[in-house]
C-alpha positions in Angstrom: 0.0 0.0 0.0 1.2 3.5 -0.7 0.8 5.5 2.5 1.7 9.2 3.0 2.4 10.3 6.5 2.1 14.0 7.1 3.2 15.4 10.5 4.3 18.6 12.2 6.1 16.5 14.8 9.3 14.9 13.6 13.0 14.7 14.3 14.9 16.4 15.8 12.0 16.8 18.3 12.3 14.4 21.2 8.9 13.3 22.4 6.5 10.3 22.5 4.7 11.4 19.3 7.9 11.4 17.3 9.0 8.1 18.7 5.6 6.5 18.0 5.5 7.8 14.4 9.1 7.0 13.5 8.8 3.4 14.9 5.6 2.9 13.0 7.2 4.1 9.8 10.0 1.7 10.2 7.6 -1.1 10.9 5.5 -0.2 7.8 8.5 -0.2 5.5 9.7 -3.5 7.0 6.3 -5.0 6.1 6.7 -3.9 2.5 4.6 -0.7 2.4 5.7 2.3 0.4 5.7 5.3 2.8 6.2 9.0 1.9 6.9 11.5 4.6 5.8 15.1 4.7 7.7 16.7 7.6 8.9 20.1 8.8 12.5 19.7 7.6 11.2 19.9 4.0 10.1 23.5 4.5 11.3 26.8 5.9 10.4 26.7 9.6 10.0 29.0 12.6 10.1 28.3 16.3 6.8 27.5 17.9 5.8 30.2 20.4 6.8 29.0 23.9 8.5 25.9 22.4 11.8 27.0 20.8 12.8 23.4 20.2 9.7 22.7 18.1 9.9 24.1 14.5 6.7 24.7 12.5 6.6 24.7 8.8 5.9 28.1 7.2 3.3 28.2 4.4 3.7 24.4 3.6 0.5 24.1 1.5 2.2 24.3 -1.9 5.0 21.9 -1.0 2.6 19.5 0.7 0.4 19.5 -2.4 3.4 18.8 -4.7 4.7 16.0 -2.5 1.4 14.3 -2.3 0.6 14.8 -6.0 3.9 13.3 -7.0 3.6 10.3 -4.7 -0.1 9.5 -5.4 -0.9 7.8 -2.1 -3.6 5.2 -1.7 -4.3 6.8 1.7 -2.9 9.7 3.8 -2.4 9.6 7.5 -2.3 13.1 9.1 -0.7 12.9 12.5 -1.0 16.4 13.8 -3.3 19.5 13.7 -0.5 21.9 12.6 0.3 23.7 9.4 1.4 20.5 7.5 -1.7 18.7 8.9 -4.1 21.3 7.7 -2.3 21.5 4.3 -2.6 17.7 3.8 -6.2 17.7 4.9 -7.0 20.4 2.2 -5.3 18.4 -0.5 -7.1 15.2 0.4 -10.5 16.9 0.5 -9.8 18.6 -2.9 -8.7 15.3 -4.5 -11.1 13.0 -2.8 -8.2 11.0 -1.3 -9.1 9.1 1.9 -7.3 10.1 5.0 -7.0 9.2 8.6 -6.0 11.5 11.5 -4.7 10.9 15.0 -5.4 12.5 18.3 -2.0 12.4 19.9 -2.2 15.5 22.0 -4.9 17.2 24.1 -4.4 20.4 22.2 -7.4 22.1 23.9 -6.1 21.3 27.3 -2.6 22.5 26.4 -3.9 25.7 24.9 -6.0 26.3 28.0 -2.9 26.0 30.3 -1.0 28.5 28.2 -3.7 31.0 27.5 -5.9 30.9 30.6 -9.0 30.3 28.4 -11.3 27.4 28.8 -10.4 24.3 26.9 -14.0 24.3 25.5 -13.0 27.3 23.4 -10.7 25.2 21.3 -12.8 22.0 20.8 -14.7 23.4 17.7 -11.4 23.7 15.9 -10.5 20.1 16.8 -13.9 18.8 15.6 -13.6 20.7 12.3 -10.1 19.3 11.7 -11.0 15.6 12.4 -14.6 15.5 11.2 -13.8 14.5 7.5 -11.3 11.8 8.6 -12.2 8.2 7.8 -10.8 7.3 11.2 -9.4 9.2 14.2 -6.6 7.0 15.7 -6.6 7.1 19.5 -4.4 5.3 22.0 -7.0 4.1 24.4 -10.6 3.0 24.6 -11.3 5.8 27.1 -10.1 8.4 24.6 -12.2 6.9 21.9 -15.3 7.2 24.1 -14.4 10.8 24.9 -14.1 11.8 21.3 -17.4 10.2 20.4 -19.0 12.3 23.1 -17.3 15.3 21.5 -18.9 14.6 18.1 -16.1 12.5 16.6 -17.5 8.9 16.5 -15.0 7.4 14.0 -12.3 6.6 16.6 -10.1 3.6 16.0 -7.7 2.1 18.6 -4.0 2.5 17.9 -2.1 1.5 21.0 1.7 1.9 21.6 4.6 -0.5 22.2 8.1 -0.7 23.5 11.4 -1.9 22.1 12.0 -4.9 24.3 15.6 -5.1 23.3 16.2 -1.7 24.8 13.6 -1.3 27.6 14.2 -4.1 30.2 15.4 -4.3 33.8 18.9 -5.5 32.9 20.8 -2.2 32.4 23.5 -0.8 34.8 22.6 2.5 36.5 23.7 5.8 35.0 26.9 7.0 36.6 25.2 10.3 37.4 22.6 8.6 39.5 24.4 5.6 40.9 25.6 7.4 44.0 22.4 9.2 44.8 20.6 8.4 48.1 17.4 6.5 47.4 14.6 6.1 46.8 15.2 7.8 43.4 12.0 9.2 42.0 12.2 9.8 38.2 10.3 11.8 35.7 10.9 11.6 32.0 9.2 13.9 29.4 8.9 17.4 28.3 9.7 20.1 30.9 6.7 22.3 30.2 3.8 23.8 32.0 1.2 21.3 30.8 3.2 18.4 32.3 2.5 19.7 35.8 6.0 19.1 37.1 5.8 21.2 40.3 3.1 18.8 41.6 5.9 16.2 41.6 8.8 18.4 42.7 6.8 19.8 45.6 6.1 16.4 47.1 7.6 15.7 50.5 9.0 12.2 50.0 12.5 11.2 51.2 15.1 10.5 48.6 16.2 12.2 45.4 14.1 13.6 42.5 15.4 13.3 39.0 14.1 14.9 35.8 15.0 13.7 32.4 13.9 15.9 29.5 14.1 19.3 27.9 11.6 22.1 27.4 10.7 25.7 27.8 10.4 25.5 31.6 13.8 23.9 32.2 15.8 26.9 33.3 13.0 28.2 35.5 12.5 24.9 37.3 16.3 24.4 37.7 16.4 27.7 39.6 13.3 27.0 41.6 14.4 23.4 42.6 18.2 23.4 43.2 18.0 20.0 45.0 16.5 18.2 41.9 18.8 16.5 39.4 18.0 17.7 35.9 19.8 15.5 33.3 18.4 17.1 30.1 17.1 14.9 27.3 18.3 11.3 27.0 17.6 8.6 24.4 18.5 5.0 23.6 20.6 3.1 26.1 21.1 6.2 28.3 17.4 6.6 28.7 16.9 2.9 29.5 19.8 3.2 32.1 18.1 6.2 33.7 14.9 4.1 34.1 16.9 1.3 35.6 18.6 3.7 38.0 15.3 4.7 39.7 13.0 3.2 42.3 9.7 4.7 41.1 8.5 6.6 38.0 6.4 9.7 38.7 4.0 10.9 36.1 2.3 14.2 37.3 0.6 15.1 34.0 -3.1 15.4 33.9 -3.4 16.1 30.1 -1.6 13.2 28.3 -3.6 10.9 25.9 -1.4 7.9 26.7 2.1 8.4 28.1 4.7 6.3 26.2 7.1 6.8 29.0 4.8 5.0 31.3 5.2 1.6 29.5 8.9 2.2 28.9 9.5 2.8 32.6 7.4 -0.2 33.7 9.2 -2.4 31.2 12.5 -1.4 33.0 10.9 -2.5 36.3 9.7 0.8 37.6 6.4 1.0 39.4 4.4 4.1 38.5 3.0 6.9 40.7 0.4 9.1 39.0 -2.9 10.8 39.3 -6.1 8.8 38.5 -6.6 10.4 35.1 -6.7 9.3 31.4 -3.4 7.8 30.4 -2.4 6.3 33.8 -5.9 4.9 34.3 -5.7 3.2 30.8 -2.3 1.7 31.4 -1.8 1.2 35.2 -5.5 0.7 35.8 -7.8 2.0 38.5 -6.6 -0.7 40.9 -3.0 -0.6 39.6 -3.4 -4.1 38.1 -3.5 -3.1 34.4 -6.4 -1.6 32.4 -8.5 -4.8 32.7 -7.6 -5.3 36.4 -6.4 -8.8 35.7 -2.6 -8.4 36.1 -1.5 -10.6 39.0 0.7 -7.9 40.6 0.2 -4.3 41.6 2.3 -2.1 39.3 2.0 1.3 40.9 -0.4 3.6 42.6 -2.9 6.2 41.4 -4.0 8.8 43.9 -5.0 12.5 44.0 -2.3 12.8 46.7 0.7 12.4 44.5 3.1 12.0 47.4 0.9 9.2 48.8 0.9 7.6 45.4 4.7 7.7 45.4 5.0 6.1 48.8 2.5 3.3 47.8 4.3 2.7 44.4 7.6 2.3 46.2 6.2 -0.8 47.9 5.2 -2.5 44.6 7.0 -5.4 43.0 9.3 -4.2 40.1 9.0 -7.5 38.3 5.2 -7.1 38.0 5.7 -3.7 36.4 8.3 -5.1 34.0 5.9 -7.9 32.9 3.1 -5.5 32.2 5.3 -3.0 30.4 6.7 -5.7 28.2 3.2 -6.7 27.1 3.0 -3.6 24.9 4.5 -4.5 21.5 4.9 -2.4 18.4 3.9 -5.4 16.2 0.4 -5.3 17.8 0.3 -1.5 17.6 1.3 -1.6 13.9 -1.4 -4.2 13.2 -4.0 -1.8 14.6 -2.6 1.1 12.6 -2.7 -0.9 9.3 -6.3 -2.1 10.0 -7.4 1.5 10.3 -5.5 2.5 7.2 -6.9 -0.4 5.2 -10.5 0.3 6.3 -10.0 4.0 5.2 -8.9 2.9 1.8 -12.0 0.8 1.2 -14.7 2.5 -0.9 -17.4 4.1 1.2 -20.7 2.3 0.7 -23.3 4.7 -0.7 -26.8 3.8 0.6 -29.4 3.9 -2.2 -32.1 6.5 -1.7 -35.4 5.0 -0.7 -37.9 4.8 -3.5 -40.8 7.1 -3.5 -44.1 5.3 -3.9 -45.8 6.2 -7.3 -49.5 6.7 -7.0 -51.5 4.1 -8.8 
């Protein structure tokens, strides 16, 4: 199948969206599909306001049209609601080419954090963007239900996976963390307002707090929390070693749609402490025994008191967390992605108009 993937989130950005997309592209190519990318590096870019490390394409419509017209895709997957996403959407609608979209990021919630406006102000734009999509790919059943309530009933499940050869409990600790007094409480992700990091850094739990990641709030939080170890962004083996250096993974975000770092951390043997919100609820589960409640071990703790959740998670069995984390595979996630793409490529059945009775 000829699949075009259009995204405003791509390398050198470091985040879960980029990791998910790049891993999926590699899996699609390995399965014999022809994949064309439309990404920011193909255009002139400017820094996203408030996120200097994220570059947005400037006026990408002509270049996007040209790339898609030359490639002639069977179906287009539009991953983001940015300039490239809107340009690809316009091309698909003008040409009658089927496309799918994804709801990776709670843009209304993120915008609300940064503007002070209600998230409800931004939902009409989200509905407009995704409404013509043959399928809106979502990471969890809960998010699928939420979008249906928001007027987007065409959700399709596309979960996430981990690289089992990389994320496992067998790594040696990072030298920077090996000598720290435990318990070591670790956060991995963007250092930005919507991630709610102060909720973690203000908790009063003995041990050391460690933050791995970069973002617009890094300098401010470094100055505010001098006792916290900020390691910057890590990837590959260094990231896996950071997970294996810690005793608990703390996830203070209330706005994530999934949280790829959650399953990476668990696969490395880290119990999770988080709020009982979408993302953690869909992975760790309400009773911390997985989403279906059937996992034999408790893999963390979800509580509105994050400090209490950390203390509870520290008592959990790391092996149980590792087993649940390792159950998330990219093969299964890619199967779900391809099923949604294939369904979008099928012709839409047109129902015949009911016949009007002719008077005798």
